[in-house]
C-alpha positions in Angstrom: 0.0 0.0 0.0 1.4 3.4 -0.9 2.1 5.8 1.9 -0.5 8.3 0.7 -3.2 5.6 0.4 -2.3 4.5 3.9 -2.4 8.1 5.0 -5.9 8.5 3.6 -7.0 5.4 5.5 -5.6 6.7 8.7 -7.1 10.2 8.1 -10.5 8.5 7.6 -10.2 6.5 10.8 -9.1 9.6 12.7 -12.0 11.7 11.4 -14.4 8.9 12.3 -12.9 8.8 15.8 -13.0 12.5 16.2 -16.6 12.7 15.0 -17.8 10.2 17.6 -15.6 11.3 20.6 -16.0 14.8 22.0 -12.9 16.9 22.7 -10.4 14.3 21.4 -7.1 15.6 20.0 -5.7 14.4 16.6 -2.7 12.7 18.2 -4.9 10.9 20.7 -7.2 9.8 17.9 -4.1 8.6 15.9 -2.9 6.5 18.9 -6.4 5.0 19.3 -6.7 4.2 15.6 -3.2 2.5 15.5 -4.1 0.5 18.7 -7.3 -0.8 17.3 -6.4 -1.1 13.6 -3.0 -2.8 13.6 -3.0 -3.3 9.8 -2.5 0.4 9.5 0.7 0.1 11.6 3.6 0.8 11.4 3.3 4.4 10.2 6.3 6.2 8.9 6.8 9.9 9.3 5.8 10.7 5.7 2.5 8.7 6.0 1.7 10.3 9.3 2.4 13.8 8.0 0.2 13.2 5.0 -2.7 11.8 7.2 -2.3 14.7 9.6 -2.3 17.3 6.7 -5.6 15.8 5.4 -7.2 15.8 8.9 -6.0 19.4 9.4 -7.4 20.5 6.0 -10.8 18.9 6.8 -10.9 20.5 10.2 -9.6 23.9 9.1 -12.0 24.2 6.2 -14.8 22.2 7.8 -17.7 24.6 7.2 -16.7 25.2 3.5 -16.1 21.5 2.9 -19.5 20.6 4.4 -21.2 23.4 2.4 -19.6 22.1 -0.8 -20.8 18.5 -0.1 -24.3 19.8 0.7 -24.4 21.7 -2.5 -23.5 18.7 -4.6 -25.3 16.0 -2.7 -28.8 16.6 -4.0 -31.5 15.2 -1.8 -29.0 14.1 0.8 -28.4 15.8 4.1 -25.0 15.4 5.8 -26.6 13.9 8.9 -28.4 11.3 6.7 -25.1 10.1 5.1 -23.2 7.3 6.8 -20.3 8.6 8.9 -17.9 6.7 6.6 -19.2 8.2 3.4 -19.4 11.7 5.0 -15.8 11.6 6.1 -14.5 10.2 2.8 -16.3 13.0 1.1 -14.7 15.5 3.4 -11.3 14.1 2.7 -12.0 14.2 -1.1 -13.3 17.7 -1.1 -10.4 18.9 1.0 -7.9 17.4 -1.3 -9.7 18.8 -4.4 -10.0 22.3 -3.0 -7.2 22.8 -0.6 -4.3 20.4 -1.5 -2.7 21.7 -4.7 -0.1 19.0 -4.6 -2.7 16.3 -5.1 -4.2 16.0 -8.6 -8.0 16.2 -8.3 -8.6 13.1 -10.3 -6.2 11.2 -8.0 -8.2 12.6 -5.0 -11.4 11.3 -6.5 -10.1 7.9 -7.4 -8.6 7.4 -3.9 -11.8 8.5 -2.3 -13.8 6.0 -4.4 -11.4 3.3 -3.4 -11.8 4.2 0.3 -15.6 4.1 -0.2 -15.4 0.7 -1.8 -13.3 -0.7 1.0 -15.0 0.9 4.0 -18.5 1.8 2.8 -21.4 -0.1 1.6 -22.1 -1.5 -1.9 -23.3 1.9 -3.2 -20.7 4.1 -1.5 -18.2 4.1 -4.4 -20.8 5.5 -6.9 -22.2 7.9 -4.3 -18.7 9.4 -3.5 -17.7 9.4 -7.2 -20.8 11.3 -8.2 -20.5 14.0 -5.6 -16.7 14.5 -6.0 -17.1 14.6 -9.8 -19.6 17.4 -9.4 -17.2 19.3 -7.1 -14.4 19.0 -9.6 -16.5 20.1 -12.5 -17.7 23.2 -10.7 -14.6 24.3 -8.7 -13.0 27.5 -9.3 -9.6 27.3 -11.1 -6.6 27.7 -8.8 
């Protein structure tokens, strides 16, 4: 598994953990994730830095990211989406809009792969449709 793919998986687990646990810090969530999901261990510095940058981008731009998802998720409220799909979308939108070192099509493909691995049978298509809409309507950098 590439370090960036592993970083995305770790970011997803951290965001999930943060969503369900009040007042938890990112480093505490990381330790919890690594304790309970040993296949994600060991984590090298590059992978951890990438995961942390994704989590920070999602948290720093949370309102804008969620607003973007809402705009493109017709007939779906954020609170009606599964936590996994919602956090995969947050990662994907953050990468598309706020991570210029990640090609947008790579961000979408990686989000779809995460959705297929961790979501339900429809998650991949759902995530792809929303992120494709985000990419088509984003402002050029």
